[in-house]
C-alpha positions in Angstrom: 9.1 -32.1 11.4 6.0 -32.9 13.5 3.8 -28.8 14.7 0.8 -29.1 16.1 -0.7 -26.1 16.0 -3.6 -25.2 18.8 -6.7 -22.6 19.0 -8.2 -22.8 22.0 -11.4 -21.8 24.1 -11.9 -20.2 27.3 -13.9 -22.9 29.4 -16.7 -19.9 30.8 -17.2 -18.6 27.2 -20.6 -19.5 27.3 -21.3 -17.8 23.9 -18.4 -19.3 22.0 -19.1 -22.5 23.3 -22.5 -22.8 22.5 -21.2 -21.5 18.6 -18.1 -23.3 18.5 -18.9 -25.1 15.8 -21.0 -23.0 13.8 -17.8 -22.5 11.4 -14.5 -23.4 10.6 -11.7 -21.8 12.7 -9.3 -19.5 9.9 -6.8 -18.7 12.4 -4.9 -22.4 12.7 -6.0 -23.6 9.4 -4.9 -20.8 7.6 -1.3 -20.7 9.3 -1.0 -24.6 8.6 -1.8 -23.1 4.5 0.7 -21.1 5.0 3.7 -23.8 6.4 6.0 -25.8 4.0 4.6 -29.3 2.2 6.7 -30.8 4.3 6.2 -30.5 7.6 3.5 -32.7 9.5 0.6 -30.9 10.6 -1.8 -31.6 13.3 -4.2 -28.6 14.2 -6.7 -29.1 17.7 -9.6 -26.5 17.8 -10.0 -26.6 21.5 -13.5 -24.4 20.6 -14.2 -26.8 18.4 -14.4 -29.7 21.1 -11.1 -31.3 20.2 -8.8 -31.6 23.9 -5.1 -31.9 23.8 -3.0 -35.0 23.8 0.5 -33.1 25.8 2.5 -36.8 26.2 2.0 -37.0 22.0 6.1 -36.7 20.2 5.9 -32.4 18.8 8.5 -30.6 17.8 7.1 -27.0 18.2 4.0 -25.9 19.2 2.2 -22.6 17.9 -0.8 -21.5 19.9 -3.5 -18.5 18.8 -4.3 -16.5 21.4 -7.0 -14.1 22.2 -7.7 -11.9 24.8 -10.8 -13.6 26.6 -9.0 -17.3 26.8 -5.5 -15.5 27.4 -4.3 -17.1 30.8 -5.8 -20.2 29.5 -3.5 -20.0 26.6 -0.6 -19.3 28.8 -1.2 -22.6 30.7 -1.5 -24.6 27.1 1.8 -23.0 26.9 3.7 -23.3 29.8 2.7 -27.0 30.2 3.5 -27.6 26.1 7.4 -25.8 27.8 8.2 -27.4 30.3 8.0 -30.6 28.2 11.1 -29.1 26.8 8.6 -28.6 23.5 9.6 -25.5 21.1 6.7 -23.2 21.3 5.3 -20.3 19.5 2.5 -17.8 20.3 0.6 -15.2 18.0 -2.7 -13.6 16.9 -3.8 -10.0 18.3 -3.4 -10.2 22.2 0.4 -11.3 21.4 0.3 -8.3 19.0 -1.1 -6.0 22.3 1.1 -7.6 24.8 4.3 -8.9 23.2 6.4 -8.7 26.2 3.4 -10.7 28.4 3.3 -13.2 25.8 6.6 -14.0 25.8 6.5 -14.8 29.4 5.1 -18.1 28.1 7.1 -18.5 24.8 10.1 -19.5 23.2 9.5 -17.1 20.2 6.7 -14.5 19.2 4.5 -13.8 16.0 3.7 -9.7 16.0 1.5 -9.2 13.0 0.1 -10.4 10.3 1.9 -14.2 9.4 2.4 -14.1 5.7 5.9 -13.0 5.4 7.4 -14.3 8.8 6.2 -18.1 9.3 8.2 -18.7 6.7 11.2 -17.5 8.9 9.9 -18.9 12.5 9.7 -22.3 11.2 13.4 -21.8 9.2 14.9 -20.5 12.2 13.2 -23.7 14.2 15.0 -25.5 11.6 18.6 -24.3 11.9 18.0 -23.7 15.7 18.2 -20.3 15.2 15.2 -19.2 16.2 14.9 -15.2 17.1 13.1 -13.9 20.1 10.2 -11.4 17.7 9.3 -12.4 14.5 7.2 -8.4 13.5 5.4 -7.4 10.3 3.9 -4.6 10.4 4.2 -0.8 11.6 4.6 -2.1 14.8 6.4 0.0 17.3 9.4 -2.2 18.0 11.4 -0.1 21.6 10.8 -2.1 25.0 11.5 -5.7 23.2 14.5 -7.2 24.5 16.4 -10.1 22.3 16.4 -10.6 18.3 14.2 -10.0 16.8 13.2 -10.0 12.7 10.9 -7.2 11.2 9.5 -6.5 8.2 7.7 -2.5 8.6 4.4 -3.2 6.4 2.0 -4.9 6.4 2.0 -8.1 3.6 0.1 -7.9 0.7 -3.2 -10.8 0.6 -2.1 -11.7 -3.4 -1.4 -15.3 -4.3 -2.4 -16.0 -1.2 -2.7 -20.2 -0.4 -6.5 -21.9 0.5 -6.9 -22.7 4.2 -6.2 -26.5 4.9 -9.7 -27.6 5.8 -8.2 -30.8 5.4 -6.6 -31.1 8.5 -10.0 -31.2 11.2 -13.4 -32.8 10.6 -15.5 -30.9 8.2 -19.2 -32.2 9.1 -18.4 -30.9 12.8 -19.0 -27.4 11.3 -21.9 -26.4 9.4 -20.2 -23.5 7.4 -16.9 -23.3 6.6 -14.1 -20.0 6.8 -13.2 -17.7 3.9 -11.4 -14.3 4.1 -12.0 -11.7 2.0 -10.5 -8.7 3.0 -8.4 -7.4 6.2 -8.4 -3.5 7.9 -11.5 -1.3 8.9 -11.7 2.0 9.1 -14.5 2.8 11.5 -12.8 2.9 14.1 -14.8 2.3 17.1 -13.9 3.1 20.2 -14.0 -0.2 21.7 -12.9 -1.8 19.3 -9.0 -2.9 18.1 -8.9 -3.7 14.1 -7.7 -0.4 12.5 -4.9 -0.9 14.6 -3.9 -4.6 14.8 -4.8 -4.8 10.8 -5.1 -0.6 9.3 -7.5 2.0 9.0 -7.7 1.1 5.2 -8.7 -1.8 3.3 -6.4 -4.6 1.7 -8.1 -6.7 -0.6 -7.4 -10.5 -1.9 -7.7 -10.4 -5.4 -11.4 -11.1 -6.4 -10.3 -13.7 -9.2 -8.8 -16.1 -6.2 -11.5 -15.9 -3.7 -13.9 -17.1 -6.7 -11.3 -19.9 -7.5 -11.7 -20.3 -3.3 -15.7 -20.6 -2.6 -16.0 -23.3 -5.7 -13.9 -25.9 -3.8 -16.3 -25.4 -0.8 -18.6 -28.6 -0.9 -21.7 -25.9 0.8 -22.1 -22.8 3.4 -19.0 -20.4 4.8 -18.7 -18.3 6.6 -17.2 -14.8 5.2 -15.1 -13.5 8.4 -13.9 -10.1 7.1 -14.7 -6.8 9.1 -16.5 -5.8 6.7 -18.4 -7.1 4.0 -19.5 -3.8 2.4 -16.4 -1.6 2.6 -17.1 2.1 2.9 -19.2 4.7 1.4 -15.3 5.3 -0.3 -14.1 2.5 -1.1 -16.5 -0.6 -1.6 -16.1 -1.2 -5.5 -14.5 -4.1 -5.1 -17.1 -6.3 -2.5 -19.6 -4.7 -5.9 -18.1 -7.2 -8.4 -16.7 -9.6 -6.3 -20.6 -10.7 -5.1 -21.1 -9.9 -8.9 -18.6 -12.9 -10.0 -20.0 -14.8 -7.3 -23.9 -14.7 -8.4 -22.4 -16.2 -11.8 -21.4 -19.7 -10.1 -23.6 -22.3 -11.4 -23.1 -23.8 -7.6 -24.7 -21.1 -4.8 -23.2 -20.8 -1.5 -25.3 -19.6 1.3 -22.5 -17.6 3.7 -23.2 -15.4 6.6 -21.4 -12.0 7.2 -20.5 -9.6 9.0 -21.2 -5.5 8.0 -22.1 -1.9 8.9 -25.9 -1.2 8.1 -24.4 1.9 6.9 -23.6 0.4 3.9 -27.7 0.8 2.8 -26.2 4.8 2.4 -24.3 3.9 0.1 -23.8 5.7 -3.6 -24.5 2.3 -4.7 -25.7 0.8 -1.3 -28.7 -0.5 -2.9 -26.8 -2.4 -5.4 -24.2 -3.7 -3.0 -26.6 -5.6 -0.8 -28.8 -6.5 -4.3 -25.5 -7.9 -5.4 -24.9 -10.1 -2.1 -27.8 -11.4 -1.0 -27.8 -12.4 -5.6 -24.6 -14.5 -4.4 -26.5 -16.3 -1.6 -25.3 -13.8 1.5 -28.3 -14.6 3.7 -27.4 -13.4 7.4 -25.3 -10.3 7.7 -24.0 -9.8 11.6 -24.0 -6.4 12.4 -23.5 -4.1 15.6 -25.3 -2.0 16.5 -23.7 -1.1 19.5 -26.5 0.6 20.7 -30.2 2.7 19.7 -29.5 5.3 22.2 -27.8 8.3 20.3 -24.8 8.8 23.5 -24.1 5.1 23.7 -23.7 5.5 20.2 -21.3 8.4 20.0 -19.9 6.7 22.9 -19.2 3.6 21.1 -17.3 5.9 18.1 -20.0 3.8 16.0 -22.4 7.1 14.7 -21.0 6.7 11.3 -20.8 3.2 11.1 -24.6 3.0 11.7 -24.7 5.9 8.8 -25.1 9.1 11.3 -23.8 12.1 9.6 -21.7 14.0 11.9 -24.7 16.0 13.0 -27.3 14.6 11.8 -29.8 14.0 15.1 -30.6 10.9 16.1 -33.4 9.3 15.6 -33.3 4.6 16.5 -36.0 4.8 13.5 -32.8 5.2 10.8 -31.8 2.4 12.4 -35.1 0.7 12.1 -35.4 1.4 8.2 -31.3 0.6 7.3 -32.6 -2.3 9.7 -35.7 -3.6 7.4 -34.5 -2.7 3.8 -31.6 -5.4 4.4 -34.0 -7.8 5.4 -36.0 -6.8 2.3 -33.0 -8.3 0.0 -34.3 -12.0 1.9 -30.9 -11.1 4.3 -31.6 -12.1 8.1 -30.2 -9.7 10.6 -28.7 -10.8 13.4 -27.6 -7.5 15.5 -25.7 -7.3 18.1 -25.7 -4.7 21.1 -23.1 -3.1 23.9 -24.2 -2.1 27.1 -22.5 -0.3 29.8 -21.7 3.0 27.9 -20.9 6.2 30.4 -24.7 7.1 29.1 -26.0 3.8 29.8 -29.6 3.6 31.9 -31.9 0.8 33.0 -34.2 2.3 29.9 -31.4 1.9 27.9 -31.3 -1.8 27.8 -35.7 -1.3 27.9 -34.8 0.2 24.7 -32.9 -2.5 23.4 -35.1 -4.9 24.1 -38.2 -3.3 22.3 -35.6 -2.4 19.0 -35.0 -6.2 18.6 -38.7 -7.0 19.4 -40.0 -4.4 16.8 -37.9 -5.6 14.1 -37.3 -9.6 14.8 -33.5 -9.3 14.4 -31.2 -13.2 16.0 -30.5 -11.0 18.8 -27.5 -10.7 20.9 -26.6 -8.2 24.1 -22.9 -8.0 25.7 -21.4 -6.2 28.5 -19.3 -3.4 27.1 -15.6 -5.0 28.2 -12.4 -3.4 27.5 -9.2 -4.9 25.6 -6.1 -4.1 24.9 -5.6 -3.0 22.1 -8.7 -0.1 21.7 -9.3 3.5 22.7 -11.3 2.2 25.9 -8.8 0.0 27.3 -6.4 3.1 27.5 -9.1 6.0 28.5 -10.1 3.5 31.0 -6.6 2.6 33.2 -5.8 6.2 32.6 -9.0 7.0 34.3 -8.6 4.6 37.2 -11.3 3.0 36.5 -10.7 -0.6 35.6 -11.4 -2.9 39.3 -8.7 -4.5 41.5 -9.9 -7.7 40.3 -9.8 -7.0 36.7 -8.0 -9.6 34.7 -7.6 -11.4 30.8 -10.5 -14.2 31.7 -13.1 -11.1 32.9 -13.0 -9.8 29.2 -16.0 -10.5 27.0 -18.0 -11.6 30.3 -20.5 -11.3 31.8 -19.3 -9.7 34.7 -18.3 -5.9 34.5 -15.4 -5.3 34.9 -14.6 -1.4 34.9 -16.5 1.7 37.4 -19.6 2.2 35.2 -20.9 6.4 36.5 -24.5 4.9 37.2 -25.3 1.3 37.7 -23.4 -1.6 39.3 -22.0 -4.4 37.4 -25.3 -6.2 39.7 -27.8 -4.5 37.7 -26.2 -4.0 34.6 -26.0 -7.9 34.5 -29.7 -8.4 36.5 -31.3 -6.1 33.2 -29.3 -7.7 30.4 -30.2 -11.6 31.5 -33.8 -10.1 31.7 -33.8 -8.6 27.8 -31.9 -12.2 27.4 -34.8 -14.1 28.8 -38.0 -12.6 26.7 -35.9 -12.3 24.1 -35.0 -16.2 23.3 -38.1 -17.3 24.4 -39.9 -20.0 21.9 -42.9 -18.1 20.4 -40.1 -14.6 19.7 -37.6 -17.4 17.9 -40.4 -18.9 16.3 -41.7 -15.5 15.2 -37.9 -14.1 13.6 -37.2 -17.5 11.7 -41.4 -17.3 9.8 -39.9 -13.5 9.4 -36.9 -14.5 7.4 -38.5 -17.4 5.5 -41.2 -15.6 4.7 -38.1 -12.9 2.9 -36.1 -16.1 1.7 -38.0 -19.2 1.8 -35.0 -22.0 1.1 -34.2 -25.0 4.0 -30.6 -22.8 4.8 -32.3 -20.2 5.9 -35.0 -22.4 8.5 -32.4 -24.4 9.4 -30.0 -22.2 10.1 -32.3 -19.4 11.1 -34.1 -22.5 13.4 -30.4 -24.3 15.3 -28.7 -20.9 15.5 -31.4 -19.2 17.8 -31.7 -22.4 19.8 -28.0 -22.3 20.3 -28.4 -18.9 21.8 -31.3 -20.3 23.6 -29.7 -23.2 25.6 -26.1 -20.2 26.3 -28.9 -17.7 27.6 -30.9 -20.4 29.7 -27.1 -21.6 30.7 -27.3 -18.1 32.5 
C-alpha cells in the first residue's frame, strides 16, 4: 500500500513562505509515525519546497488542511480524486468545517488522529472507508454518512517519534517536537481551546526527553504554551529541569505568554527554560493598547489581573525580564481591533523600538474556529468578497468601525519597513547576543530577521 502525506501551502502566504524551511513540519511527519510500518510512505512538504507529482502511483492521499491554505488544498484533493485516488482530509479547518471539506474528500478526520488514523487505514484496506472519523467531544449532528466516533480526546502517553527521516533534514534549521496540547487562555481570535481542549494534556516527561535525545541539534517546540498557566506549570518546571541535565544541550524555540513572569514560580521557570536551551520565545503580545488587549481576550495572558489598570510598562517589564535570562523575544501583534486607530499602530512601532524584540505585525483575521468569526458573522461585518484565501493576509476582510483596510495596511507596512531596516535588525541581534553570547543565537537571530526583512520588502 502506497500512502502520500501532503503538507500544502498558499502561494501568496509571504510569511510562511519566508520561514517555511525554518522548522520541519510536525503534522505530516507525526501522521507518518502513526502509520503501520508495512505502509510505503511519501511525505510532501509543499511549504518547504516540494512539488506534487500527480502521475506517481499512489493508493491513498492524506492532506492537512489549514484555513489560509484551504482553497489550494481543496484543488490538490480534487485533482487526485479526478484521477481516482482516494483522499482523506484532516486538520484544524476540516475539524471546524467538516461538511465543506467532505465535498473534496472521500473521508474526513475530525480532531486528533492518535485513535482514529489506524481505523482509517484498516477500513481503507477492507474497502469499507467511512465518511467521518471523529476523536473528541465534537458535535456530530448534521454529519451525513457513516461515522466512527471516539468521544474523548486521546491520551498523549506512549506516542511514536516523528518520522523525521521522511524529509531532508538539512533543508530545515530546526527539528520540531511537541510536549503538550490544549490551552486555557481563550483568546477571542483563536480556536485552540475548542480544537484541543481548555486544559493542558502532557506527554510523559521521560518520553519527551528520550525523543529530544535523538535530535542532532536545535528544535522548535510547537506547543501553544511552553510555560503552562498560573495553576498548571509544574510539568514544565520538571521537564526543563530534566532537559538541562542532558550531556548535549539542544538550543530551541518555543511559544509562551508574558504572564509567565508573574507565576508563583515564574522566575524559576524562566531560569530552567533558559538552562534547558530555550533561546527564543515567540510571544503573542497582540496589543500594547488596553482596549485592544481586552478585545483580543488576552488580558490575563499578558499578566493583567481582573480589574487591574492597563499599563504598557508592565508589558515592557515582562519582556525585559525574559530577555535578561538570555531568551530572545519575538513579539506578534495584531491590528484591526475595534478600538484600534492609526495612533495604536504608532504605539506598536514605538514599543518594538524600545524593547528590541523581533517584531511581527499582522492584520486581525477571523478563523472559523474562533469566537471572533462567529461575532463578525452574526453582526454581518464580513465583507462580501470574504473567502478562506483572504484569511491571515494583508487584507482586512471585515468592516472596521473607524478605519479602512487600506489605512490599516498602509500603517502596518510603514511600521514594518522601519522595523526591518538593517540598522534596527543589527541592533536587535547585538542586544540578544549580549545576553546570550553563543554562535547559535547570533546566526539564528540574524538570518531569521533577514528572512523577515525579505518578506517585508516584498510586500
